C-alpha positions, 0 to 999 in steps of 0.5 A: 508387195514384198513381204518376209516370206519373199525375203525368206524364199530369196535367202533360201534360194541364194544359199543353194548357189553362188549367183541368184537370178530372179525372174519377174513375170510381165504384168499381163501374165500376172493379171491373166493368172491371178485376176485383173486387179493384179499385179499390185505393183507395176513391173518396174516397181517390182524390179526395183524392189527385188534388186534392192534385196541383198540376196539378188544378183540379177533380174530377168524382166518379163520371165516366161511362166515356165522355166524351160530347159533351154532357158536354164542352159542359156543362163547356166541355171543349175537350180530352180527355186519355186516362188511365192505363188500358192498352187491353190491361188492360181487354179489350173485345169491342166497340171502341165501348166504348173510353172514350178 
């Protein structure tokens, strides 16, 4: 569910460039990383919610867990802004698994 923290993060991200692309992970990836009761909203519901925010120009549906250099080149991305995932919320045994 979108809250003021998400809105603030998106406003901040938009201030760093001209065009804001938001990547949304597939439901399966979120469930794997956060637990079987997640996500609270389906991918379609999350896409519509995010597109309704005035700072957002485009959504990548089914974005990968990690933003790769290839992806940045493909979409001409200059800046990546971290999402709302708390590093303590998604424990990782491998520091390389940190997507942000």
